[in-house]
N, C-alpha and C positions, 0 to 999 in steps of 0.2 A: 785597467781600472775603469769601472763603469761610470757613466756620466753623473749618476745620482748618488755617488758615494757620500755618506753622511757621517758626521760625528754627533753622537748623542751625549749630552751632559746630564747626568742624573744626580741631582742634589738630594741626599738622603736615600741613595739608591742601594744601600747595603742591607735593607730589610727584606722581609719575605717577598712582597710584591716586586720591589726594586730588583732583587736578585733574579727573579723569573723574567722580568722585563729585560734586564741586561743580557741574559742568556738568549732570549728570543731575538733581540736586535743583533747580537753577535752572530747568531746562526744565519742571519740574512746576509752577513758579510760586511756589516757596518762596524764602525769604531765606536767605542763606549768609554766615556770618562766618568767614573763614579767618584763623587765627593761625599764623604760621610765621616762622622765622628768615630765610627767603629772600624774605619779603614777605607782608604781610597786606592783606586787603581785605574790604569789605562789599559784597555784591551783593544788590540788592533783588529783589522779586517781579516787577519789570519789567526794563528794560534798564539801570537805574542801577548804577553801580559807583563805590565810594569807596575810594581807596587809603589804607591806614593804616600806622602805624609797625610795623616788623618786631617780631616777638615772639620773644624768646630764652628758652629754658628755663633758669631759674636760681632760686635761693632767693628773690630779690626780685620775681619776676614773678608768682607764683601769686595773690597777693592782688588783682591787678588784673583777673583774669578775670571775677569776678562783676560788677564795675563796668562792664567793657566790654560784657558782655551786657545789663546794665540800660540802658546808654546807647543801644545799638542798638535795643532794644525801644522806647525812647522815640522814636527816629527813625522806626521803623515806625508807631507809633501816630499821630504827627503827620502823616506822609506819607499815610496812608490813612484818617485820621479814624476809627480803629478803637477802639471802647470796650474790648473784651475783649483782654487781652494774648495775643499768639500763644504757643503752646506752644514750648518749646525742647528740641531734641535736641542732645546733645553727643557728639562722636566723637573718640577719641584714636587718631591714626595715627602719631605720632612713634615712630621707631625708628632705631637706628644699626646698620648691617650692614657693619662694617669687615672686610676680608679678612685677619684675623689667623689665622696658621696654627693648626690645631686642637691641635697639641702645641707648647707654648712651652718651648724648651730654651735653654741657654746663659745662665742667670741670672748676672749679674755682667759679662757681655759687653755691648758697645755695641749698642743697638737694642732690647734686651728691655724696657727701661724704657718706651720708646715704645709697644710692643705692649701692655704692661700698662696703660698709661694709656688706650689705646683700649678695652680690655675694661672698665675702670672707667667710662669715658664712656658706653659702650653700656648698661651696667647702670643707670647713673644716668638716662639718657634713657628707656630702655624700661621700667624697673621703678619706680624712685623717682618719676619724673615722672608715670607713670600713676596711682600711688597718690595723689599730691598733687592731680592733676586731679580724681579722684573726690571727694576730701574737700572741696576748695574749693567744689564745687557742692552741698554738703550742705544749706545753708540755702535755696538756690533749689529744691532737691528738696522740702524740707519745706514750702516755700511753694507747692508745686505749680506752679512755673514750668517747671523742668526735669523732663520726664517720660520721657526716654530717654537712656541712656548706652550707648555702643558702643565696644569696644576691639578694635583690629585685632590679630589673632594671625597664626599661620601653621601649616601642617601640621607644621612642625618644632617646634612647641610641643606636638604630640600624639604624633608618632613621631620616631624618630631619622632624621636625614638620611642617605640612602644616598650616601656620598661618591663612589661609583663613577659616579654620574650626572654629576659635575662635573669629573672629570679624574683622572689617575692619581697625581699627586704633590701634596704640601702647598702647592706654589707655584701650583697651579691654583686654580680658582674654588671652593674648598671652603666649606662652610657652617660658621661658627665656633660654638663652644660657647655663647658669650654670646648669640648670636642665638636659639638654641634655648631658653636659660634665660629670656630676656626675653619670648619669644612664649608660652612655657608660663605665665609669670607673668600675662600679659594675660588668659588664661582664668580663672585663679584670682581675679584682681582683679575681673573682671566679676562673678563669682559672689558675692564679698564684698559689693559694693555692691548687688547684687540683694537680698541679705538685709537690708542696712542700710537701704535706702530703699524696700523693698517696701511698707511700711505707708503710704507717701505716694502710692502708685500709680506710682512710677517704676520702669521696667523697665531692667535692665542685662544686656547680653549681649556676647559676643565673636563676631566673624566670623573664620573660619579658612580663608583662601584657599589653594588649591594653586598650582602653577606657572602663571603667566599667560603666554600665548603672545605673544611680541614679535618674531616672525621670527628666533628664535635659530638657532644652528647646527643643520642638519637632523639630524646624528648625535645631538646632545643631545636634540632633540625626539623622535626615535625611541626613545632609551633611556627617556626620561620616559614616553612614551605606553605603553610596554610595562608600566609599573607601574599604569596607570590602567584602571579598569573600562570607561571610555568610549574608551580607546585614543587619548587626546588630552590636550592641556593645556586649561585653561579660558581664557575670554576676559575682558578687563577689564570688559566690559559685564555678564557674568554675575555678577561679583563685586559691582559697584556697585549692581546692581538689588536684590540681596539685602540689601546694606547699607542702601539706601534704605528697604526694607520694615522693617528692624529699627529705623530711626530714625523711622518714621512711625506714625500712629495705628492702623493695621491690626494692629500687632504687640502690642497691649495685653495679650494672654495669654501672651506669650513672655518669660520672664526667667530669668536664671541659666544660660543655655544657651550652648554653643559650637557655632555653626552652621558646618558645613564646606561649602565650595564648592570641591570638588577632583576632580570627575569620578569619585568613588568610590575614589580612591587609598588613603585611610586606612580603607576599609570592608572590605577583604579579611579 
């Protein structure tokens, strides 16, 4: 067992980026605990995988996170006869990106209540849950078990979305205001916990990905590339490799930062 063996806790880690990050970390030989409403699992430092109960973000679920981490650490210790506890990195990927039109009109008409509920759900998931995630790990940070926190943001937490990239009308794939708000909050929340837990040696950062290439419509890719210094979208591999660095021991001097992986789009 190498000295820097780590357990990575990925909340909301069953999505596209989270799945790639999980695979990347596992390929390094680290252990991964994914907590997600669509399915949770523990993947050890070898080929073992244990399916776990799904994790739903609500007021009753937060207190279980430290216990789940502690239980997994015990599994690792027994499996590898490892005297020293592995360090724990915790990553918050959960976000809701509902395509609510950017301008909500027609209050009192049917349908607006549903849109408003989507906004509230997105803020609760992306902001309130991120704050709770950081706080429930406080004792583990103080005990120097958790030494890395990482919150996923977006370039639209740094700059306004250029809606012209996504279509000409509100019914097209516009980026909603609540998405920008929650992704901006992720950067502020990361800085907050960097200050709160810094004395324990716990680093807290946010990663700020730009548009990830997924074989989108060529016209969209072209419009987006025109905004980028590198004249392209970024790859998921480029995003997860930086995330893995921020979750690992090599990033011990990096805290309170919002690290942009966007091909220079926000650097003009």
